[in-house]
VOPAGU-2260 file (C-alpha; in pm, 1 decimal, decimal comma):
REM VOPAGU-2260
SITE   aa  ch    i         X         Y         Z
SITE  UNK   A    0   23191,4  -13338,5    2277,0
SITE  UNK   A    1   23212,6  -12966,7    2198,9
SITE  UNK   A    2   23289,7  -12797,0    1868,8
SITE  UNK   A    3   23450,6  -12475,1    1752,2
SITE  UNK   A    4   23518,3  -12291,5    1426,7
SITE  UNK   A    5   23831,1  -12355,9    1223,7
SITE  UNK   A    6   23885,4  -11979,1    1258,5
SITE  UNK   A    7   23814,0  -11939,2    1631,7
SITE  UNK   A    8   23908,1  -12215,2    1873,6
SITE  UNK   A    9   23788,2  -12026,2    2179,6
SITE  UNK   A   10   23412,0  -12016,9    2120,1
SITE  UNK   A   11   23271,7  -12362,4    2200,4
SITE  UNK   A   12   22927,7  -12481,9    2089,0
SITE  UNK   A   13   22735,3  -12805,9    2140,6
SITE  UNK   A   14   22626,0  -13043,9    1865,5
SITE  UNK   A   15   22279,7  -12894,1    1824,5
SITE  UNK   A   16   22412,9  -12542,5    1776,2
SITE  UNK   A   17   22674,7  -12658,9    1527,4
SITE  UNK   A   18   22409,9  -12857,4    1342,6
SITE  UNK   A   19   22162,2  -12571,1    1305,2
SITE  UNK   A   20   22419,2  -12301,5    1234,8
SITE  UNK   A   21   22582,3  -12503,2     957,9
SITE  UNK   A   22   22849,4  -12242,3     890,5
SITE  UNK   A   23   23019,4  -12079,7    1189,7
SITE  UNK   A   24   22941,9  -11708,3    1239,8
SITE  UNK   A   25   23299,1  -11612,5    1146,1
SITE  UNK   A   26   23275,1  -11797,4     815,0
SITE  UNK   A   27   23474,9  -12097,1     937,1
SITE  UNK   A   28   23366,9  -12460,1     960,3
SITE  UNK   A   29   23281,6  -12637,1    1283,2
SITE  UNK   A   30   23521,2  -12911,8    1390,9
SITE  UNK   A   31   23542,5  -13125,6    1706,3
SITE  UNK   A   32   23720,4  -12938,1    1984,1
SITE  UNK   A   33   23885,7  -13258,1    2099,4
SITE  UNK   A   34   24010,3  -13578,5    1941,7
SITE  UNK   A   35   23850,4  -13874,1    2118,2
SITE  UNK   A   36   24039,1  -14201,3    2136,3
SITE  UNK   A   37   23794,7  -14459,1    2001,6
SITE  UNK   A   38   24058,7  -14716,3    1909,0
SITE  UNK   A   39   23938,5  -14954,5    2181,8
SITE  UNK   A   40   23582,2  -14935,0    2051,6
SITE  UNK   A   41   23690,7  -14997,6    1694,0
SITE  UNK   A   42   23910,5  -15291,9    1787,7
SITE  UNK   A   43   23631,3  -15448,4    1993,3
SITE  UNK   A   44   23380,9  -15446,3    1706,0
SITE  UNK   A   45   23347,2  -15799,1    1561,6
SITE  UNK   A   46   23403,7  -15827,8    1186,0
SITE  UNK   A   47   23043,7  -15938,2    1136,0
SITE  UNK   A   48   22901,7  -15629,9    1311,0
SITE  UNK   A   49   22611,7  -15483,9    1112,6
SITE  UNK   A   50   22643,5  -15132,9     977,6
SITE  UNK   A   51   22358,7  -15013,6    1199,3
SITE  UNK   A   52   22519,5  -15150,7    1517,4
SITE  UNK   A   53   22860,5  -15011,7    1421,4
SITE  UNK   A   54   22714,2  -14668,7    1344,6
SITE  UNK   A   55   22512,8  -14660,6    1667,1
SITE  UNK   A   56   22817,1  -14757,9    1877,1
SITE  UNK   A   57   23029,7  -14487,5    1715,0
SITE  UNK   A   58   22759,0  -14221,6    1743,7
SITE  UNK   A   59   22700,4  -14306,7    2107,2
SITE  UNK   A   60   23071,0  -14256,0    2180,9
SITE  UNK   A   61   23088,1  -13928,4    1986,6
SITE  UNK   A   62   22775,8  -13772,7    2135,5
SITE  UNK   A   63   22799,8  -13897,9    2493,1
SITE  UNK   A   64   22712,4  -13625,9    2740,6
SITE  UNK   A   65   22470,7  -13465,2    2494,6
SITE  UNK   A   66   22256,8  -13747,7    2356,7
SITE  UNK   A   67   22175,4  -14061,9    2553,8
SITE  UNK   A   68   22231,5  -14405,9    2409,5
SITE  UNK   A   69   21863,0  -14476,8    2346,9
SITE  UNK   A   70   21819,0  -14151,9    2153,1
SITE  UNK   A   71   22128,2  -14219,2    1943,4
SITE  UNK   A   72   22015,0  -14571,7    1860,0
SITE  UNK   A   73   21668,0  -14445,1    1764,8
SITE  UNK   A   74   21817,8  -14176,1    1538,6
SITE  UNK   A   75   22040,1  -14432,4    1367,0
SITE  UNK   A   76   21749,0  -14670,8    1316,3
SITE  UNK   A   77   21541,7  -14390,8    1167,0
SITE  UNK   A   78   21822,8  -14272,4     939,2
SITE  UNK   A   79   21984,6  -14595,9     822,4
SITE  UNK   A   80   21717,9  -14810,4     662,7
SITE  UNK   A   81   21984,7  -14908,0     407,2
SITE  UNK   A   82   22345,3  -15020,2     441,2
SITE  UNK   A   83   22671,2  -15030,3     244,0
SITE  UNK   A   84   22820,2  -15332,9      69,7
SITE  UNK   A   85   23191,4  -15420,8      64,2
SITE  UNK   A   86   23271,9  -15600,2    -262,3
SITE  UNK   A   87   23598,3  -15785,4    -327,4
SITE  UNK   A   88   23740,0  -15695,0    -670,3
SITE  UNK   A   89   24046,9  -15913,6    -634,2
SITE  UNK   A   90   24408,3  -15790,0    -633,8
SITE  UNK   A   91   24356,4  -15653,1    -281,4
SITE  UNK   A   92   24103,4  -15395,8    -408,6
SITE  UNK   A   93   23769,4  -15359,2    -231,7
SITE  UNK   A   94   23475,5  -15152,0    -349,1
SITE  UNK   A   95   23272,9  -14987,7     -74,0
SITE  UNK   A   96   22931,7  -14955,9    -239,8
SITE  UNK   A   97   22762,3  -14651,1     -91,1
SITE  UNK   A   98   22477,4  -14623,9    -342,7
SITE  UNK   A   99   22212,2  -14845,4    -186,9
SITE  UNK   A  100   22017,1  -14560,2     -26,2
SITE  UNK   A  101   21710,8  -14373,7    -158,0
SITE  UNK   A  102   21898,5  -14142,1    -397,7
SITE  UNK   A  103   22161,5  -14404,8    -490,5
SITE  UNK   A  104   22458,4  -14196,7    -372,3
SITE  UNK   A  105   22689,1  -14190,9     -69,7
SITE  UNK   A  106   22539,0  -13866,4      51,9
SITE  UNK   A  107   22225,7  -14051,5     159,0
SITE  UNK   A  108   22406,9  -14152,9     479,7
SITE  UNK   A  109   22494,6  -13805,9     601,7
SITE  UNK   A  110   22173,1  -13647,3     475,7
SITE  UNK   A  111   21948,7  -13909,0     636,4
SITE  UNK   A  112   22121,5  -13883,5     974,1
SITE  UNK   A  113   22111,5  -13504,5     959,9
SITE  UNK   A  114   21741,8  -13507,7     871,7
SITE  UNK   A  115   21658,7  -13744,3    1158,3
SITE  UNK   A  116   21850,4  -13525,4    1404,0
SITE  UNK   A  117   21700,4  -13199,4    1286,3
SITE  UNK   A  118   21345,4  -13329,6    1292,1
SITE  UNK   A  119   21394,6  -13461,6    1645,9
SITE  UNK   A  120   21555,0  -13142,3    1774,8
SITE  UNK   A  121   21304,9  -12908,6    1606,9
SITE  UNK   A  122   21016,0  -13099,1    1763,0
SITE  UNK   A  123   21153,7  -13036,2    2111,3
SITE  UNK   A  124   21248,0  -12676,0    2032,9
SITE  UNK   A  125   20908,4  -12603,6    1871,3
SITE  UNK   A  126   21086,0  -12434,1    1578,8
SITE  UNK   A  127   21108,5  -12447,4    1200,0
SITE  UNK   A  128   21415,2  -12452,0     975,2
SITE  UNK   A  129   21492,6  -12372,6     612,6
SITE  UNK   A  130   21762,2  -12597,7     470,1
SITE  UNK   A  131   21976,8  -12410,3     216,9
SITE  UNK   A  132   22226,1  -12617,6      23,8
SITE  UNK   A  133   22430,5  -12609,0    -296,2
SITE  UNK   A  134   22487,8  -12918,2    -505,9
SITE  UNK   A  135   22713,8  -13029,7    -787,0
SITE  UNK   A  136   22490,5  -13332,8    -836,5
SITE  UNK   A  137   22448,9  -13591,1    -562,4
SITE  UNK   A  138   22416,8  -13371,8    -252,5
SITE  UNK   A  139   22095,5  -13214,8    -375,6
SITE  UNK   A  140   21918,0  -13539,4    -456,7
SITE  UNK   A  141   22021,9  -13696,1    -124,7
SITE  UNK   A  142   21914,0  -13390,4      74,5
SITE  UNK   A  143   21588,6  -13358,8    -119,1
SITE  UNK   A  144   21499,4  -13720,8     -53,6
SITE  UNK   A  145   21611,7  -13722,2     310,8
SITE  UNK   A  146   21418,8  -13407,6     404,0
SITE  UNK   A  147   21113,9  -13457,0     181,4
SITE  UNK   A  148   20796,4  -13404,9     387,0
SITE  UNK   A  149   20987,2  -13377,5     715,2
SITE  UNK   A  150   20796,4  -13189,2     982,7
SITE  UNK   A  151   20894,7  -12826,3    1042,5
SITE  UNK   A  152   21155,3  -12823,8     761,1
SITE  UNK   A  153   21166,9  -12654,9     418,7
SITE  UNK   A  154   21443,8  -12726,3     167,3
SITE  UNK   A  155   21600,7  -12495,7     -94,3
SITE  UNK   A  156   21857,8  -12650,2    -328,2
SITE  UNK   A  157   22081,4  -12453,7    -564,0
SITE  UNK   A  158   22225,1  -12640,1    -862,2
SITE  UNK   A  159   22421,7  -12522,7   -1169,1
SITE  UNK   A  160   22217,0  -12507,3   -1487,5
SITE  UNK   A  161   22327,0  -12770,0   -1740,2
SITE  UNK   A  162   22598,4  -12913,3   -1514,7
SITE  UNK   A  163   22427,4  -13208,2   -1348,3
SITE  UNK   A  164   22325,3  -13530,8   -1517,5
SITE  UNK   A  165   21966,6  -13554,0   -1649,7
SITE  UNK   A  166   21875,5  -13809,9   -1383,7
SITE  UNK   A  167   22033,9  -13604,1   -1106,0
SITE  UNK   A  168   21831,9  -13303,1   -1219,7
SITE  UNK   A  169   21509,2  -13503,3   -1216,2
SITE  UNK   A  170   21585,8  -13618,7    -860,1
SITE  UNK   A  171   21625,2  -13254,7    -755,8
SITE  UNK   A  172   21327,3  -13108,3    -932,1
SITE  UNK   A  173   21042,2  -13360,1    -910,6
SITE  UNK   A  174   20965,6  -13396,9    -539,7
SITE  UNK   A  175   20789,2  -13068,0    -471,8
SITE  UNK   A  176   20606,1  -13024,0    -138,8
SITE  UNK   A  177   20865,4  -12873,1      98,8
SITE  UNK   A  178   21152,9  -12903,2    -154,7
SITE  UNK   A  179   21233,7  -12615,2    -394,3
SITE  UNK   A  180   21502,7  -12638,0    -663,5
SITE  UNK   A  181   21677,2  -12318,0    -778,0
SITE  UNK   A  182   21847,6  -12352,1   -1116,6
SITE  UNK   A  183   22147,3  -12115,5   -1111,4
SITE  UNK   A  184   22285,2  -11973,9   -1437,3
SITE  UNK   A  185   22643,8  -12050,5   -1338,0
SITE  UNK   A  186   22878,0  -12310,9   -1190,8
SITE  UNK   A  187   22871,7  -12505,3    -865,5
SITE  UNK   A  188   23127,0  -12260,9    -730,4
SITE  UNK   A  189   22870,3  -11984,0    -787,5
SITE  UNK   A  190   22607,7  -12186,7    -602,5
SITE  UNK   A  191   22843,0  -12253,3    -311,3
SITE  UNK   A  192   22949,7  -11887,1    -294,0
SITE  UNK   A  193   22587,5  -11771,7    -287,5
SITE  UNK   A  194   22506,2  -12009,8      -1,9
SITE  UNK   A  195   22807,9  -11900,6     203,4
SITE  UNK   A  196   22729,4  -11532,3     150,6
SITE  UNK   A  197   22370,8  -11590,8     258,9
SITE  UNK   A  198   22471,8  -11763,1     583,3
SITE  UNK   A  199   22694,3  -11468,7     670,7
SITE  UNK   A  200   22405,4  -11221,7     622,3
SITE  UNK   A  201   22309,6  -11172,8     987,7
SITE  UNK   A  202   21992,4  -10963,6     926,5
SITE  UNK   A  203   21862,9  -11225,5     682,8
SITE  UNK   A  204   21930,2  -11507,7     930,0
SITE  UNK   A  205   21723,8  -11322,2    1190,3
SITE  UNK   A  206   21429,0  -11325,0     949,1
SITE  UNK   A  207   21467,0  -11666,3     785,2
SITE  UNK   A  208   21571,7  -11964,5    1007,6
SITE  UNK   A  209   21848,3  -12087,4     777,1
SITE  UNK   A  210   22069,5  -12391,3     815,4
SITE  UNK   A  211   22269,4  -12606,4     575,3
SITE  UNK   A  212   22282,3  -12968,8     465,1
SITE  UNK   A  213   22604,8  -12943,3     265,7
SITE  UNK   A  214   22913,3  -13115,8     398,8
SITE  UNK   A  215   22996,1  -12781,0     557,5
SITE  UNK   A  216   22738,1  -12896,4     814,4
SITE  UNK   A  217   22903,3  -13103,9    1084,1
SITE  UNK   A  218   22581,1  -13298,6    1133,5
SITE  UNK   A  219   22616,8  -13439,0     784,2
SITE  UNK   A  220   22992,6  -13480,1     789,2
SITE  UNK   A  221   23031,9  -13687,0    1106,7
SITE  UNK   A  222   22798,1  -13973,8    1005,1
SITE  UNK   A  223   22993,1  -14011,1     680,9
SITE  UNK   A  224   23271,9  -14154,6     895,8
SITE  UNK   A  225   23045,2  -14442,9     999,8
SITE  UNK   A  226   23073,8  -14640,2     677,6
SITE  UNK   A  227   23453,9  -14620,5     676,4
SITE  UNK   A  228   23461,9  -14753,1    1031,2
SITE  UNK   A  229   23227,8  -15037,1     932,2
SITE  UNK   A  230   23427,9  -15119,1     617,8
SITE  UNK   A  231   23765,7  -15133,2     792,0
SITE  UNK   A  232   23612,7  -15351,6    1064,3
SITE  UNK   A  233   23448,8  -15580,1     807,6
SITE  UNK   A  234   23771,7  -15612,9     605,2
SITE  UNK   A  235   23994,1  -15701,6     900,5
SITE  UNK   A  236   24360,5  -15784,7     845,5
SITE  UNK   A  237   24632,6  -15522,7     782,9
SITE  UNK   A  238   24545,0  -15153,0     789,0
SITE  UNK   A  239   24402,7  -15061,6     447,8
SITE  UNK   A  240   24441,5  -14750,3     239,9
SITE  UNK   A  241   24120,5  -14558,1     169,0
SITE  UNK   A  242   24074,1  -14405,2    -175,0
SITE  UNK   A  243   23802,2  -14140,9    -206,0
SITE  UNK   A  244   23679,0  -13972,0    -526,2
SITE  UNK   A  245   23682,2  -13610,2    -411,1
SITE  UNK   A  246   23512,3  -13284,1    -505,5
SITE  UNK   A  247   23419,8  -13073,8    -203,1
SITE  UNK   A  248   23631,6  -13309,9      12,3
SITE  UNK   A  249   23373,9  -13376,9     283,6
SITE  UNK   A  250   23380,8  -13751,9     221,6
SITE  UNK   A  251   23758,8  -13766,9     251,4
SITE  UNK   A  252   23754,8  -13541,9     559,6
SITE  UNK   A  253   23512,6  -13781,0     730,9
SITE  UNK   A  254   23750,3  -14070,6     665,7
SITE  UNK   A  255   24046,1  -13870,9     797,8
SITE  UNK   A  256   23850,8  -13781,2    1112,6
SITE  UNK   A  257   23785,8  -14151,5    1177,5
SITE  UNK   A  258   24160,7  -14209,4    1142,8
SITE  UNK   A  259   24233,1  -13939,7    1402,3
SITE  UNK   A  260   23992,8  -14119,4    1639,1
SITE  UNK   A  261   24196,2  -14438,3    1614,0
SITE  UNK   A  262   24070,8  -14620,7    1303,7
SITE  UNK   A  263   24355,0  -14831,6    1165,3
SITE  UNK   A  264   24417,3  -14688,0     818,3
SITE  UNK   A  265   24757,6  -14678,7     646,6
SITE  UNK   A  266   24685,1  -14368,1     438,7
SITE  UNK   A  267   24446,8  -14200,3     196,6
SITE  UNK   A  268   24423,1  -14122,1    -173,5
SITE  UNK   A  269   24229,3  -13814,3    -282,4
SITE  UNK   A  270   24122,3  -13889,6    -639,9
SITE  UNK   A  271   23999,5  -13595,8    -846,3
SITE  UNK   A  272   23916,1  -13507,7   -1204,3
SITE  UNK   A  273   24069,5  -13204,8   -1378,2
SITE  UNK   A  274   23959,2  -12992,4   -1082,5
SITE  UNK   A  275   24277,9  -13088,4    -901,1
SITE  UNK   A  276   24358,3  -12797,9    -669,5
SITE  UNK   A  277   24406,9  -13031,4    -372,0
SITE  UNK   A  278   24633,2  -13285,9    -548,6
SITE  UNK   A  279   24831,0  -12986,1    -670,3
SITE  UNK   A  280   24862,3  -12861,4    -312,3
SITE  UNK   A  281   24969,2  -13203,9    -188,4
SITE  UNK   A  282   25239,8  -13208,3    -454,8
SITE  UNK   A  283   25388,7  -12860,9    -416,0
SITE  UNK   A  284   25230,5  -12693,2    -110,7
SITE  UNK   A  285   25051,3  -12422,7    -312,6
SITE  UNK   A  286   24673,4  -12402,4    -276,5
SITE  UNK   A  287   24538,7  -12211,6    -576,5
SITE  UNK   A  288   24157,9  -12210,9    -604,1
SITE  UNK   A  289   24028,0  -12147,6    -954,2
SITE  UNK   A  290   23701,9  -12166,6   -1144,8
SITE  UNK   A  291   23584,2  -12523,5   -1186,7
SITE  UNK   A  292   23585,8  -12691,3   -1525,0
SITE  UNK   A  293   23321,2  -12931,4   -1652,9
SITE  UNK   A  294   23402,9  -13301,4   -1656,7
SITE  UNK   A  295   23224,5  -13635,5   -1688,0
SITE  UNK   A  296   23246,8  -13680,5   -1309,0
SITE  UNK   A  297   23042,1  -13367,3   -1255,0
SITE  UNK   A  298   22977,0  -13403,6    -880,4
SITE  UNK   A  299   23350,3  -13341,6    -832,3
SITE  UNK   A  300   23362,0  -13024,6   -1042,9
SITE  UNK   A  301   23469,1  -12800,3    -755,8
SITE  UNK   A  302   23739,7  -12536,5    -788,9
SITE  UNK   A  303   23757,5  -12426,6    -424,0
SITE  UNK   A  304   23663,5  -12720,0    -197,2
SITE  UNK   A  305   23501,5  -12606,2     127,6
SITE  UNK   A  306   23633,8  -12890,7     338,6
SITE  UNK   A  307   23995,4  -12818,9     253,2
SITE  UNK   A  308   23978,9  -12573,8     543,9
SITE  UNK   A  309   23887,2  -12860,6     776,9
SITE  UNK   A  310   24169,8  -13075,0     642,0
SITE  UNK   A  311   24416,7  -12794,1     704,2
SITE  UNK   A  312   24288,8  -12764,7    1059,2
SITE  UNK   A  313   24322,6  -13139,4    1121,1
SITE  UNK   A  314   24685,7  -13124,9    1008,4
SITE  UNK   A  315   24754,6  -12797,6    1194,7
SITE  UNK   A  316   24816,3  -12611,0     870,1
SITE  UNK   A  317   25112,4  -12831,5     782,5
SITE  UNK   A  318   25150,8  -12926,8     417,1
SITE  UNK   A  319   25416,0  -13183,7     507,9
SITE  UNK   A  320   25191,9  -13353,5     764,2
SITE  UNK   A  321   24898,6  -13372,8     523,4
SITE  UNK   A  322   25108,9  -13491,3     229,3
SITE  UNK   A  323   25255,1  -13767,8     444,9
SITE  UNK   A  324   24908,4  -13916,9     498,7
SITE  UNK   A  325   24716,1  -13816,1     183,9
SITE  UNK   A  326   24821,8  -13871,7    -174,1
SITE  UNK   A  327   24650,3  -13684,1    -456,1
SITE  UNK   A  328   24574,9  -13816,0    -804,3
SITE  UNK   A  329   24411,4  -13654,3   -1107,5
SITE  UNK   A  330   24217,9  -13865,4   -1360,0
SITE  UNK   A  331   24117,4  -13730,2   -1701,3
SITE  UNK   A  332   23784,0  -13780,4   -1875,8
SITE  UNK   A  333   23943,6  -14010,6   -2134,1
SITE  UNK   A  334   24093,0  -14223,0   -1857,1
SITE  UNK   A  335   23756,5  -14228,1   -1681,7
SITE  UNK   A  336   23579,2  -14366,1   -1988,8
SITE  UNK   A  337   23854,7  -14623,1   -2044,2
SITE  UNK   A  338   23830,4  -14750,2   -1686,4
SITE  UNK   A  339   23451,7  -14783,4   -1704,1
SITE  UNK   A  340   23480,8  -14982,8   -2026,8
SITE  UNK   A  341   23767,1  -15207,5   -1913,8
SITE  UNK   A  342   23612,8  -15297,9   -1579,7
SITE  UNK   A  343   23286,6  -15386,3   -1752,2
SITE  UNK   A  344   23465,5  -15595,8   -2016,4
SITE  UNK   A  345   23677,4  -15777,0   -1757,3
SITE  UNK   A  346   23420,4  -15832,4   -1481,9
SITE  UNK   A  347   23075,6  -15737,6   -1612,9
SITE  UNK   A  348   23054,9  -15471,0   -1339,6
SITE  UNK   A  349   22927,6  -15124,1   -1423,8
SITE  UNK   A  350   23068,8  -14827,3   -1231,3
SITE  UNK   A  351   22982,3  -14458,5   -1242,7
SITE  UNK   A  352   23241,7  -14197,3   -1353,6
SITE  UNK   A  353   23324,3  -14088,0    -996,9
SITE  UNK   A  354   23393,4  -14443,6    -884,7
SITE  UNK   A  355   23602,3  -14485,7   -1201,2
SITE  UNK   A  356   23823,2  -14195,7   -1092,2
SITE  UNK   A  357   23874,6  -14361,0    -754,0
SITE  UNK   A  358   23930,5  -14704,9    -905,0
SITE  UNK   A  359   24207,8  -14587,3   -1139,3
SITE  UNK   A  360   24379,3  -14392,3    -860,9
SITE  UNK   A  361   24368,4  -14706,6    -645,4
SITE  UNK   A  362   24517,1  -14914,2    -930,3
SITE  UNK   A  363   24802,5  -14666,1    -960,1
SITE  UNK   A  364   24871,3  -14701,5    -588,4
SITE  UNK   A  365   24865,7  -15081,1    -610,8
SITE  UNK   A  366   25136,4  -15068,1    -880,6
SITE  UNK   A  367   25367,7  -14921,4    -616,4
SITE  UNK   A  368   25240,4  -15110,4    -312,2
SITE  UNK   A  369   25109,6  -15459,3    -380,5
SITE  UNK   A  370   25072,3  -15557,6     -16,6
SITE  UNK   A  371   24836,7  -15292,6     120,5
SITE  UNK   A  372   24463,6  -15351,0      66,5
SITE  UNK   A  373   24269,4  -15055,2     -72,0
SITE  UNK   A  374   23909,6  -14963,6       1,9
SITE  UNK   A  375   23761,1  -14755,9    -280,9
SITE  UNK   A  376   23456,8  -14544,0    -204,2
SITE  UNK   A  377   23199,6  -14617,7    -475,0
SITE  UNK   A  378   22996,5  -14303,0    -444,4
SITE  UNK   A  379   22703,8  -14338,5    -687,3
SITE  UNK   A  380   22501,8  -14597,9    -874,9
SITE  UNK   A  381   22610,3  -14620,1   -1241,0
SITE  UNK   A  382   22247,7  -14579,3   -1343,3
SITE  UNK   A  383   22263,5  -14214,7   -1235,1
SITE  UNK   A  384   22501,0  -14155,9   -1528,1
SITE  UNK   A  385   22332,3  -14356,7   -1801,1
SITE  UNK   A  386   22465,2  -14153,3   -2092,3
SITE  UNK   A  387   22828,3  -14163,3   -1977,2
SITE  UNK   A  388   22828,9  -14532,9   -1889,1
SITE  UNK   A  389   22662,0  -14613,3   -2220,9
SITE  UNK   A  390   22922,1  -14405,4   -2404,4
SITE  UNK   A  391   23198,0  -14605,6   -2236,3
SITE  UNK   A  392   23051,0  -14956,2   -2261,9
SITE  UNK   A  393   22801,6  -14938,0   -2545,4
SITE  UNK   A  394   22530,4  -15053,5   -2305,8
SITE  UNK   A  395   22306,1  -14892,8   -2048,8
SITE  UNK   A  396   22339,9  -15019,9   -1692,0
SITE  UNK   A  397   22025,5  -15148,6   -1522,3
SITE  UNK   A  398   21838,0  -14874,8   -1342,0
SITE  UNK   A  399   21679,8  -14929,1    -999,0
SITE  UNK   A  400   21301,9  -14907,4   -1028,0
SITE  UNK   A  401   21269,5  -14600,4    -805,0
SITE  UNK   A  402   21520,1  -14414,6   -1024,2
SITE  UNK   A  403   21351,4  -14519,2   -1347,0
SITE  UNK   A  404   21020,3  -14379,4   -1223,8
SITE  UNK   A  405   21178,7  -14036,2   -1164,9
SITE  UNK   A  406   21265,4  -13996,8   -1533,5
SITE  UNK   A  407   20897,4  -13970,6   -1626,0
SITE  UNK   A  408   20810,2  -13704,5   -1370,1
SITE  UNK   A  409   20780,4  -13336,3   -1471,2
SITE  UNK   A  410   21063,4  -13101,6   -1377,0
SITE  UNK   A  411   20988,4  -12800,1   -1155,2
SITE  UNK   A  412   21264,1  -12546,5   -1092,7
SITE  UNK   A  413   21305,5  -12172,4   -1050,6
SITE  UNK   A  414   21581,6  -12008,9   -1253,7
SITE  UNK   A  415   21788,2  -11741,3   -1081,0
SITE  UNK   A  416   22100,5  -11538,6   -1156,1
SITE  UNK   A  417   22433,1  -11639,2    -995,3
SITE  UNK   A  418   22412,3  -11351,4    -745,1
SITE  UNK   A  419   22362,0  -11347,5    -370,2
SITE  UNK   A  420   22101,6  -11076,1    -404,1
SITE  UNK   A  421   21881,5  -11298,0    -618,6
SITE  UNK   A  422   21893,2  -11574,3    -358,5
SITE  UNK   A  423   21822,7  -11331,3     -75,6
SITE  UNK   A  424   21518,6  -11191,0    -257,4
SITE  UNK   A  425   21381,3  -11541,7    -309,8
SITE  UNK   A  426   21426,8  -11642,0      53,0
SITE  UNK   A  427   21266,7  -11326,8     190,3
SITE  UNK   A  428   20970,1  -11361,9     -42,5
SITE  UNK   A  429   20919,8  -11731,4      24,0
SITE  UNK   A  430   20993,4  -11771,8     395,7
SITE  UNK   A  431   20980,9  -11438,6     584,3
């Protein structure tokens, strides 16, 4: 399969080039140049297929002609030492638990696959790479963990000062070695803007071998489709709806891509917090980016989602076509706290604030359509948001041992101004 930019469909690149470039030279995002029909593959997968086998089969089909089957299987085995869980909540609602990886967030899947690929490719190319990525919370911890101590790779993570949870910050700032955390005096939008500006600085890229691990990177986006394919296969029965808590919209875009390849899905719900520029667009056709506002579901505090450009490309720029398939919902902080409390009181299950946003949006859909099953992406372990979950329930959720240990480690970060020049100066000093 070949890939091109959302802004230039004529310049084709292979998977390796798309992976290491991250952002296309024209500022666009790489997308598949063709839409493979994988419906036969999906239908042939038995319901009991393991996640690893499902992921390897899908990856083999996507990368045929560029990576052989043995290489793909080895990459999947190296990346996916953990797997999702599909939990039945009753009332035709199903929670796709994506927090069983090393950083306890869904981004472990894409980050781990990307890290395995990059390490393999760099070894054969005899090159180094500097991973530059912005995070609103979970991306940074997943990338930091996935790339920690990888050969030939350094990692620089930008995160907004005071806008990630205490545990998320500890996950970003306590690894050291080849991982550096830059604490930006601004918002996630500032971090994302600085990263994009840096990738478009051609002279800098000639000096520092930059690439990205954000969901702007196709190598992280594509493997995020694997768990949706596995979940729909595991569920069986009528085509489900997929509900995705959404911030930068990479996770939803991955699900939509799987649908274009032939995965039987009846539709999608994009669930957001007050940063609802995409639900607003789906409602009235006007896309109006604006500065993000702080919410309890901080990883979704994004005012100008990068992957919206990919979604537009998938639907050929048509608002009507996108709105026919994707429904947008906005959930307030008060509603988020209420959902966390009620689900715990009714079932004894703790959920994080992002999953709560998705859960309430799914409940709203079920009020209008009782017959369609809904798969809700549960994007983070509730223990990553101890203070918020405790505020909602009066109790602290149990914390996985490897997360609890992080809380006692010393924080190491470098504070910088929310300006591209400050980031450029750091990169030149550290890696040129």
